[in-house]
LUMLUMMAR-895372 format. One line per field, with one value per residue (C-alpha): x, y, z; residue number from 1. Coordinates in pm, 1 decimal. Layout:
! LUMLUMMAR-895372
u <- c(X ...)
v <- c(Y ...)
w <- c(Z ...)
n <- c(NUM ...)
//
This chain:
! LUMLUMMAR-895372
u <- c(1223.8 1038.5 1123.0 1448.9 1408.1 1094.1 1270.5 1534.4 1303.2 1178.2 1529.7 1640.4 1344.0 1403.3 1777.5 1730.8 1956.9 1931.2 1809.3 2115.8 2332.3 2155.3 2274.0 2039.3 2152.3 1884.0 1940.2 1744.2 1454.8 1275.4 900.8 717.5 380.8 331.9 419.7 755.2 668.1 901.3 1082.4 1005.6 1158.9 1340.0 1562.3 1754.0 1866.8 2189.0 2255.5 2230.2 2448.9 2699.0 2735.0 2794.4 3041.8 3204.2 3186.4 2945.5 2652.0 2438.1 2094.0 1927.1 1554.0 1433.8 1090.0 1002.9 1134.5 922.2 606.6 692.7 821.5 684.1 356.0 69.0 -243.9 -511.9 -796.9 -1140.0 -1464.5 -1765.7 -2138.4 -2311.3 -2674.1 -2758.2 -3074.1 -3114.9 -3377.7 -3525.1 -3304.6 -2995.7 -2911.4 -2751.7 -2983.7 -2835.9 -2555.7 -2527.5 -2173.4 -2015.1 -1643.5 -1418.3 -1045.6 -793.7 -547.7 -255.1 -101.3 38.8 -59.5 -404.6 -435.8 -670.6 -795.2 -1140.3 -1230.1 -1075.3 -1287.6 -1606.2 -1460.0 -1349.1 -1685.2 -1857.9 -1648.9 -1635.8 -2008.4 -2157.3 -2455.0 -2717.4 -2711.2 -2458.7 -2394.8 -2056.7 -1975.8 -1669.6 -1373.2 -1026.5 -965.6 -627.4 -526.3 -261.8 -92.1 221.3 205.5 -29.5 50.6 -77.0 -38.9 -126.2 -462.1 -502.2 -866.7 -974.6 -888.3 -1085.3 -1384.5 -1421.2 -1376.4 -1662.0 -1891.6 -1814.4 -1960.8 -2278.1 -2304.4 -2261.5 -2536.1 -2766.5 -2717.2 -2822.0 -3124.4 -3234.5 -3158.8 -2913.1 -2587.8 -2279.9 -2107.8 -2427.0 -2491.2 -2134.7 -2156.1 -2477.1 -2312.1 -1956.0 -1809.3 -1770.8 -1606.5 -1590.7 -1734.9 -1819.8 -1611.8 -1643.0 -1866.2 -1969.0 -1778.1 -1928.2 -2057.8 -2230.4 -1974.3 -1829.8 -1488.7 -1471.8 -1226.3 -1020.9 -1165.4 -1301.5 -1348.8 -1459.6 -1753.7 -1512.2 -1287.1 -1579.7 -1681.3 -1329.1 -1285.4 -1618.3 -1523.8 -1167.9 -1268.6 -1556.0 -1786.3 -2116.5 -1991.9 -1822.6 -2128.3 -2344.7 -2128.0 -2099.2 -2278.1 -2288.2 -2160.0 -1960.3 -1789.9 -1802.7 -1660.7 -1830.4 -1712.7 -1791.6 -1709.0 -1664.5 -1603.6 -1495.3 -1398.3 -1159.2 -1011.8 -762.8 -578.7 -336.1 -129.2 -21.5 111.3 361.7 701.9 1017.2 1202.8 1575.7 1824.8 2127.8 2228.3 2605.1 2840.0 2921.6 2571.4 2439.2 2143.5 2194.9 1865.0 1830.4 1555.3 1450.9 1201.7 1272.1 1343.7 1090.1 1165.6 895.0 1144.0 941.8 1256.4 1358.2 1026.2 884.9 1189.6 1163.0 903.9 1175.8 1410.0 1138.9 1035.1 1397.1 1443.7 1722.0 1771.7 1751.0 2093.0 2237.6 2074.3 2259.6 2020.8 2116.5 1897.4 1906.6 2171.4 2070.2 2429.0 2411.1 2190.4 1842.1 1527.1 1226.6 1016.4 702.6 670.6 726.8 395.7 23.5 40.0 181.4 503.6 390.3 143.4 348.1 686.8 579.6 424.9 746.8 957.5 724.0 762.7 1144.3 1154.1 918.9 1155.8 1462.0 1288.7 1198.2 1558.3 1699.2 1474.8 1578.4 1947.0 1899.6 1714.7 1982.6 2254.4 2100.5 1829.5 1456.1 1188.0 1220.0 888.4 1035.2 1256.7 1168.1 1347.4 1457.0 1729.7 1905.4 1898.8 1713.3 1625.9 1476.1 1195.2 1352.9 1680.0 1985.4 2001.1 2219.2 2289.8 2187.0 2557.9 2608.0 2305.3 2457.0 2784.7 2599.7 2401.2 2727.8 2849.8 2525.3 2488.7 2195.5 1874.4 2020.5 2281.8 2113.7 2280.4 1938.3 1660.1 1279.2 1131.6 871.7 1091.2 1148.3 1449.6 1582.3 1581.7 1745.2 2042.8 2071.8 2037.2 2288.5 2541.2 2484.3 2486.8 2731.6 2758.5 2523.3 2160.3 1954.1 1589.9 1442.3 1081.9 799.7 486.6 242.5 2.7 -366.6 -564.5 -943.1 -1035.7 -861.9 -666.0 -778.3 -705.4 -930.5 -915.2 -1188.8 -1099.4 -1253.6 -1189.9 -1300.4 -1257.3 -1319.1 -1416.7 -1403.6 -1706.9 -1599.9 -1255.6 -1302.6 -997.0 -1032.1 -821.1 -816.0 -840.9 -830.0 -779.9 -793.3 -733.6 -825.7 -654.8 -786.8 -463.9 -450.4 -161.9 46.8 406.9 581.4 363.2 580.4 624.6 251.8 168.9 404.3 235.0 -119.0 -61.4 176.3 -67.9 -355.2 -159.6 -132.9 -511.8 -557.2 -345.5 -600.5 -874.9 -710.1 -490.2 -311.1 -439.9 -310.6 -323.2 -218.3 -270.2 -599.5 -468.8 -107.3 -132.5 181.1 184.3 127.0 149.3 499.1 677.0 625.1 473.7 215.1 123.6 220.8 249.1 124.3 365.0 356.7 145.5 -128.5 -131.7 -412.8 -343.4 -387.4 -323.8 -351.8 -387.2 -474.8 -520.8 -751.5 -470.0 -712.4 -519.4 -629.2 -738.2 -597.7 -230.9 1.7 121.6 -213.9 -65.1 -189.1 -45.8 -147.4 10.4 -303.9 -628.3 -539.5 -530.6 -903.1 -986.4 -781.7 -922.3 -1287.4 -1289.0 -1189.2 -1438.1 -1720.7 -1629.4 -1639.9 -1982.1 -2101.7 -1997.6 -2107.4 -2383.7 -2403.5 -2419.5 -2094.9 -1861.5 -1891.8 -1529.2 -1194.1 -975.2 -1170.4 -1008.0 -1091.4 -1267.1 -1474.5 -1618.1 -1672.0)
v <- c(258.4 163.0 -206.3 -400.3 -760.7 -685.0 -415.0 -650.6 -815.6 -477.5 -343.0 -667.8 -656.3 -294.3 -348.6 -687.0 -853.7 -1159.1 -1086.8 -1268.2 -1000.2 -711.3 -567.4 -314.0 -105.0 100.1 120.9 441.0 532.4 786.2 830.6 591.0 722.7 512.0 549.6 376.5 52.8 -156.5 122.0 314.5 286.5 620.2 455.9 276.4 604.4 629.3 258.4 304.8 616.1 436.1 159.4 421.0 624.3 326.8 526.1 571.7 804.8 990.9 1119.7 1390.0 1455.9 1805.6 1895.1 2033.4 1721.5 1507.3 1675.6 1564.9 1209.4 1117.3 941.2 1151.3 1008.3 956.3 1201.7 1048.1 1208.7 1032.0 1038.9 839.9 770.3 605.2 478.3 460.5 321.3 566.8 403.7 489.9 149.6 179.9 -15.0 53.0 235.3 329.6 454.2 575.5 662.5 806.0 792.1 1027.2 759.0 948.9 848.4 501.6 171.0 136.1 237.3 50.2 338.3 369.2 2.1 -10.8 284.9 80.3 -226.3 -27.0 150.7 -189.2 -300.9 16.8 95.3 -253.2 -159.9 -431.5 -383.5 -202.4 -128.1 9.7 135.6 320.5 347.1 492.2 752.5 806.9 1170.0 1394.0 1455.5 1346.9 984.5 866.3 585.9 435.2 661.7 582.0 401.5 399.1 417.2 359.8 714.8 857.3 626.3 695.7 1070.1 1057.8 864.5 989.7 1342.4 1183.3 966.0 1276.8 1453.3 1151.5 1148.5 1513.4 1457.6 1158.4 1322.2 1047.7 1093.2 1081.9 813.7 610.4 595.0 477.2 220.8 89.0 45.2 -46.1 -385.0 -648.2 -989.8 -1168.6 -869.9 -901.4 -710.0 -649.6 -810.5 -1175.1 -1419.4 -1641.5 -1878.1 -1596.4 -1596.7 -1278.5 -1239.3 -1151.8 -1010.6 -1190.9 -961.2 -613.3 -427.8 -88.6 -60.1 -95.7 170.3 411.3 348.3 402.6 716.4 868.2 823.6 956.2 1246.4 1339.6 1332.4 1406.5 1722.3 1854.5 1778.0 1988.4 2293.8 2253.9 2493.2 2783.9 3115.7 3338.3 3658.6 3544.5 3200.2 2862.9 2519.5 2180.8 1822.0 1533.9 1161.9 933.1 571.7 423.3 91.3 -63.7 -386.1 -463.9 -767.3 -1050.5 -1402.5 -1655.8 -1494.5 -1630.4 -1569.3 -1635.5 -1611.1 -1787.2 -1824.7 -1865.5 -2022.0 -1670.0 -1668.5 -1393.6 -1401.7 -1280.9 -1188.1 -1120.4 -872.6 -819.9 -535.1 -166.8 85.2 367.9 522.1 318.0 59.9 -226.5 -391.5 -451.0 -450.6 -742.6 -952.9 -892.9 -1170.5 -1425.0 -1292.4 -1303.8 -1655.9 -1775.2 -1597.4 -1384.1 -1031.5 -770.4 -641.3 -968.6 -944.7 -831.3 -722.1 -714.4 -520.0 -288.2 -466.2 -758.1 -883.9 -974.7 -1283.1 -1151.8 -1368.1 -1340.3 -1062.9 -864.5 -531.4 -245.1 -81.5 -137.5 -187.4 -535.0 -544.6 -581.0 -858.2 -1047.8 -1035.8 -1100.8 -1419.1 -1504.1 -1432.5 -1650.3 -1934.0 -1910.4 -1905.0 -2203.4 -2389.8 -2300.2 -2390.7 -2734.7 -2793.4 -2665.5 -2896.8 -3191.5 -3108.3 -3082.9 -3414.2 -3587.2 -3445.7 -3469.1 -3729.0 -3721.0 -3604.8 -3287.5 -3165.3 -3170.9 -2871.6 -2501.7 -2173.2 -1986.4 -1721.4 -1791.2 -2164.0 -2469.8 -2614.3 -2948.0 -2896.1 -2956.6 -3076.7 -2998.1 -2774.1 -2615.1 -2249.8 -2122.2 -2084.7 -2454.4 -2545.5 -2346.8 -2538.6 -2870.5 -2764.7 -2716.6 -3058.6 -3229.9 -3040.2 -3121.7 -2940.2 -2798.0 -2563.9 -2497.5 -2750.4 -2905.2 -2652.7 -2663.7 -2745.6 -2466.5 -2158.0 -1912.5 -1959.9 -1624.1 -1749.8 -2076.2 -1882.1 -1669.3 -1960.1 -2165.0 -1883.8 -1876.9 -2254.2 -2409.8 -2108.4 -2216.2 -2301.0 -2182.6 -2078.7 -2067.3 -2119.5 -1998.1 -1850.1 -2130.2 -2056.9 -2071.6 -1750.7 -1749.4 -1422.5 -1113.4 -889.1 -527.3 -261.5 21.3 368.8 577.1 946.0 1239.6 1610.3 1953.2 2268.1 2636.8 2847.9 3225.2 3280.6 3636.3 3543.9 3177.0 3083.3 2769.4 2591.9 2226.1 2232.4 1863.9 1531.2 1174.7 854.1 510.1 221.2 -132.9 -300.2 -618.4 -670.7 -357.5 -450.8 -117.2 155.8 455.5 344.5 274.3 618.9 779.9 602.6 674.0 1045.4 1085.7 930.1 1121.0 1437.5 1326.2 1291.1 1628.8 1779.0 1651.3 1823.0 2161.7 2236.1 1981.5 1904.2 1834.9 2135.7 2112.9 2299.8 2181.4 2199.6 2085.6 1869.9 2010.7 2060.2 2414.8 2370.9 2223.7 2419.1 2439.3 2790.0 2673.4 2343.1 2373.2 2050.5 2084.1 2214.4 2210.9 2528.2 2331.5 2042.7 2016.5 2206.2 1876.8 1547.1 1207.2 840.3 515.3 152.3 -132.5 -391.9 -676.8 -955.3 -1060.6 -1425.0 -1532.4 -1456.7 -1623.5 -1284.4 -1110.8 -796.8 -613.6 -322.4 42.3 256.4 322.9 360.0 681.7 882.7 892.6 899.3 1216.5 1382.0 1299.7 1378.9 1734.8 1759.2 1630.3 1873.2 2160.5 2057.4 2023.9 2384.7 2534.6 2313.4 2066.5 2315.7 2508.1 2267.4 1965.6 1857.7 1860.8 2045.2 2321.7 2665.0 2998.5 3119.7 2800.2 2891.5 3254.5)
w <- c(-956.9 -639.3 -663.8 -665.1 -782.2 -983.5 -1188.7 -1329.8 -1583.0 -1708.6 -1763.7 -1928.0 -2166.3 -2264.4 -2318.6 -2491.8 -2237.5 -2013.8 -1657.8 -1524.9 -1689.9 -1511.5 -1178.6 -1022.6 -727.3 -553.2 -179.2 -116.3 -341.3 -125.6 -151.7 -378.5 -495.6 -806.5 -1176.4 -1120.6 -939.0 -1154.5 -1335.8 -1654.3 -1996.8 -1960.1 -1699.3 -1975.5 -2139.5 -1933.2 -1994.6 -2371.5 -2360.2 -2140.9 -2398.8 -2667.4 -2461.9 -2289.8 -1966.6 -1675.2 -1749.7 -1495.8 -1597.8 -1392.5 -1429.0 -1336.2 -1205.2 -1549.0 -1725.8 -1496.6 -1625.4 -1979.0 -1921.1 -1577.8 -1527.0 -1393.9 -1232.3 -1500.8 -1457.3 -1415.1 -1526.0 -1387.9 -1333.7 -1064.0 -983.6 -653.8 -489.5 -111.3 119.0 367.8 634.0 428.9 279.0 -65.7 -294.9 -635.8 -816.9 -1184.4 -1250.1 -1573.2 -1583.0 -1852.4 -1787.9 -1950.3 -2052.4 -2200.0 -2535.3 -2462.8 -2297.8 -2144.8 -1781.6 -1550.9 -1337.5 -1496.5 -1448.9 -1102.0 -993.1 -1027.2 -858.5 -554.0 -525.0 -528.8 -230.5 -25.9 -32.2 -84.8 -307.4 -340.0 -718.0 -936.2 -1301.6 -1404.6 -1751.7 -1869.4 -2097.7 -2118.9 -2389.9 -2554.2 -2499.5 -2652.1 -2319.2 -2137.4 -2021.1 -1747.9 -1507.2 -1185.8 -883.1 -522.8 -503.7 -883.8 -981.6 -623.8 -526.1 -818.6 -775.1 -404.4 -462.9 -714.2 -479.6 -128.0 -173.6 -311.2 1.1 218.2 24.1 58.0 434.2 457.6 231.0 439.2 774.6 870.5 1058.3 831.8 1038.7 1065.7 689.6 629.4 903.8 747.4 407.1 508.6 411.0 682.8 697.2 361.0 175.2 -193.3 -447.7 -821.0 -1083.6 -1095.1 -1312.8 -1584.0 -1314.4 -1129.3 -847.1 -699.2 -538.7 -170.1 80.9 343.3 611.1 673.6 1002.7 870.9 1109.0 1400.9 1246.5 1216.3 1576.4 1704.3 1496.7 1601.9 1967.4 1939.6 1713.2 1946.3 1646.3 1817.4 1990.5 1676.7 1463.7 1694.4 1622.1 1244.4 1011.7 1260.0 1122.0 1351.4 1228.5 867.4 941.8 942.9 1047.9 897.8 980.6 742.2 747.0 464.9 418.2 167.6 57.1 -180.5 -256.1 27.1 -52.4 -278.5 -221.1 -352.3 -290.8 -127.1 198.5 242.1 528.0 675.1 1041.1 1050.6 1309.6 1436.3 1587.6 1360.2 1123.5 765.2 596.2 224.0 124.6 -236.1 -191.2 -245.7 27.1 -2.3 333.9 506.2 639.3 494.6 356.6 720.1 909.5 714.7 801.6 1174.3 1158.2 1079.6 1349.3 1615.8 1521.2 1544.3 1878.9 1728.1 1870.4 1594.1 1701.4 1573.3 1231.6 918.2 642.8 274.1 32.4 -267.6 -476.3 -699.1 -717.9 -347.9 -378.6 -304.4 -312.5 -542.7 -388.3 -464.5 -642.3 -398.7 -473.7 -454.4 -76.8 -136.5 62.5 423.6 346.2 87.5 254.5 614.9 476.4 291.3 601.1 807.6 555.4 558.7 940.3 958.0 726.6 937.8 1264.2 1130.4 1023.9 1354.3 1555.0 1339.3 1389.4 1766.2 1777.5 1568.7 1792.2 2139.6 2093.4 2139.0 1898.1 1694.0 1832.8 2184.8 2107.9 2134.9 2067.4 2381.4 2426.0 2094.5 2164.3 2039.8 2377.7 2469.9 2717.0 3057.3 2905.0 2694.1 2390.7 2124.9 2057.9 1714.8 1637.9 1714.1 1503.3 1214.8 1243.2 1252.0 941.8 750.9 863.5 762.8 435.3 207.1 290.5 610.8 459.0 124.0 -102.2 -155.7 -215.0 -220.5 -561.5 -555.4 -501.6 -787.5 -1017.9 -898.1 -540.1 -650.5 -790.0 -476.1 -232.7 -430.5 -395.8 -17.0 35.3 280.9 512.6 791.1 864.4 568.9 590.2 240.8 137.9 -82.3 70.0 -4.6 281.1 188.9 147.4 128.2 -39.0 -175.5 59.5 107.9 370.2 483.3 637.5 799.2 822.6 1008.2 947.9 1067.4 858.3 911.8 609.0 575.2 353.7 270.7 131.9 45.3 250.4 458.2 718.6 814.3 1191.1 1273.7 1100.2 1228.3 1030.4 1162.9 982.2 946.0 830.2 1030.9 1271.3 1324.7 1244.7 1310.2 1468.1 1377.0 1017.3 991.5 1127.1 876.9 588.7 709.4 759.2 464.1 219.3 381.8 302.3 -58.2 -63.7 104.0 -175.6 -428.6 -228.8 -182.1 -481.0 -694.9 -1041.8 -1390.8 -1627.1 -1992.2 -2319.3 -2468.5 -2825.6 -2808.4 -2495.8 -2335.0 -1956.4 -1831.6 -1453.0 -1455.3 -1183.5 -808.8 -823.5 -1080.9 -923.4 -560.3 -363.8 -6.1 254.4 632.8 611.3 434.3 680.2 934.4 1255.0 1436.2 1261.7 1428.3 1344.3 1513.0 1409.8 1506.0 1522.2 1442.5 1262.8 916.5 952.9 615.5 682.9 937.1 1063.1 1015.9 857.9 547.6 347.4 399.6 125.1 -78.4 123.6 311.9 -13.8 -93.2 278.4 322.6 12.5 78.9 451.7 356.4 69.3 289.8 567.7 316.8 186.5 547.0 606.9 275.2 136.4 -150.5 -438.1 -393.4 -575.8 -804.0 -843.9 -669.4 -594.0 -421.1 -458.9 -300.6 -616.2 -620.6 -281.9 -375.9)
n <- c(1 2 3 4 5 6 7 8 9 10 11 12 13 14 15 16 17 18 19 20 21 22 23 24 25 26 27 28 29 30 31 32 33 34 35 36 37 38 39 40 41 42 43 44 45 46 47 48 49 50 51 52 53 54 55 56 57 58 59 60 61 62 63 64 65 66 67 68 69 70 71 72 73 74 75 76 77 78 79 80 81 82 83 84 85 86 87 88 89 90 91 92 93 94 95 96 97 98 99 100 101 102 103 104 105 106 107 108 109 110 111 112 113 114 115 116 117 118 119 120 121 122 123 124 125 126 127 128 129 130 131 132 133 134 135 136 137 138 139 140 141 142 143 144 145 146 147 148 149 150 151 152 153 154 155 156 157 158 159 160 161 162 163 164 165 166 167 168 169 170 171 172 173 174 175 176 177 178 179 180 181 182 183 184 185 186 187 188 189 190 191 192 193 194 195 196 197 198 199 200 201 202 203 204 205 206 207 208 209 210 211 212 213 214 215 216 217 218 219 220 221 222 223 224 225 226 227 228 229 230 231 232 233 234 235 236 237 238 239 240 241 242 243 244 245 246 247 248 249 250 251 252 253 254 255 256 257 258 259 260 261 262 263 264 265 266 267 268 269 270 271 272 273 274 275 276 277 278 279 280 281 282 283 284 285 286 287 288 289 290 291 292 293 294 295 296 297 298 299 300 301 302 303 304 305 306 307 308 309 310 311 312 313 314 315 316 317 318 319 320 321 322 323 324 325 326 327 328 329 330 331 332 333 334 335 336 337 338 339 340 341 342 343 344 345 346 347 348 349 350 351 352 353 354 355 356 357 358 359 360 361 362 363 364 365 366 367 368 369 370 371 372 373 374 375 376 377 378 379 380 381 382 383 384 385 386 387 388 389 390 391 392 393 394 395 396 397 398 399 400 401 402 403 404 405 406 407 408 409 410 411 412 413 414 415 416 417 418 419 420 421 422 423 424 425 426 427 428 429 430 431 432 433 434 435 436 437 438 439 440 441 442 443 444 445 446 447 448 449 450 451 452 453 454 455 456 457 458 459 460 461 462 463 464 465 466 467 468 469 470 471 472 473 474 475 476 477 478 479 480 481 482 483 484 485 486 487 488 489 490 491 492 493 494 495 496 497 498 499 500 501 502 503 504 505 506 507 508 509 510 511 512 513 514 515 516 517 518 519 520 521 522 523 524 525 526 527 528 529 530 531 532 533 534 535 536 537 538 539 540 541 542 543 544 545 546 547 548 549 550 551 552 553 554 555 556 557 558 559 560)
//
């Protein structure tokens, strides 16, 4: 499973047990690319066998097993018609999508594909039709950027073709149609109202990328054949949901002067279980070296947290951490004022102290001791009425140990939260052999405030590589009669290696805060996927023309 707290209810439901009787331990999940956001039903097999055997049971899943029981990305077959003005403005879209659903519960990829296209390309009018078809195949589940990746991959090559037909620069036509500000998304409701985003700075991302990629110079050299080789450049833009709201933050500052933070999100190798909580430490003026972080074990009093998937964590849990720190700061100021006099608003946080401006103060360790003495709301014996029952149990177990910060994210949010990526790529194709190399790749992220640059870069380029894999080789192959997987080993369905990565790969970010979040940060896990895939596809069509391929991935024999 990718998640920690959010997996408990799933396991309890499958095992017909109470959530309070479930302990989930998952400190290190590794990469999370969907299909297991809150666990899958196969995870209860060792639990059932353990009850039978009255002994611990370990279940190992091989690569081949995974192709039978794991959840693959639903394939999407689509047709799109689009109308453009002579200036390149997208006037109308007629989109029809059929999703290969697998044999079980309905997947939402087909419907999501239309919704994401409506946001990313902002057509003045749009009709979407589609359905999901039950298929005799292994199960399908949401993978990174579910539906959004497929929808953008259907539409982006058409936009590239339109630009060439109209004689418009590829960056310019995207800039003309890119979402901005409170951009509209999806169909209208019964009252004729459409949802909109919290913010969008895609035009700025395209501008920044064009400059850093040296777009104009590279464009001038594309399409020229030298010794049987031709180069092409491509640009693509992508978006997906990037955050949710309403979760809880929880920490205790103890009389030893240390801060003990509880984190209920999963650890997928992106460090989000710790990065999101740095917000609380910074607000309290606590050095990170004096923070003890607890995560990955639901028996250790974790708060109600979001699903570790769908690009939710950074947005949702920085908000929750901000709420908990705001709660603790209010309490600390009140304690200082009761102890030293004056108004609570006269105190500020400086060098691990709650200091009266121009006067006396208390160390955070002293504040923690005073919180225990005062009790009530200060040390967690009295809790907010709006926090989740899961957080109530955890906070109750931690009560009486020091100054408690506990709160629900109840900040307002005007709009739905999305993140965006604009990607640029250059390829070189050997037209005699069909072999092509990705020479250069740049991704520009519009994700609000950058919380951790290195972790952000890892996600942007890692998920771009996942998208590149969809462009160059990975696909789902199964027997058309029996539905069993055929490409179920590495040598049949090779994931990309370092040899497939672009010779040069770089990323950057706008670092423009989202105005509808107190920290300004949004998630980034999903949007790079379609951006990576489509930048490569558009570069290939720039080099070879619009009639060489009609679907992804593009193999050597496709080019030949």
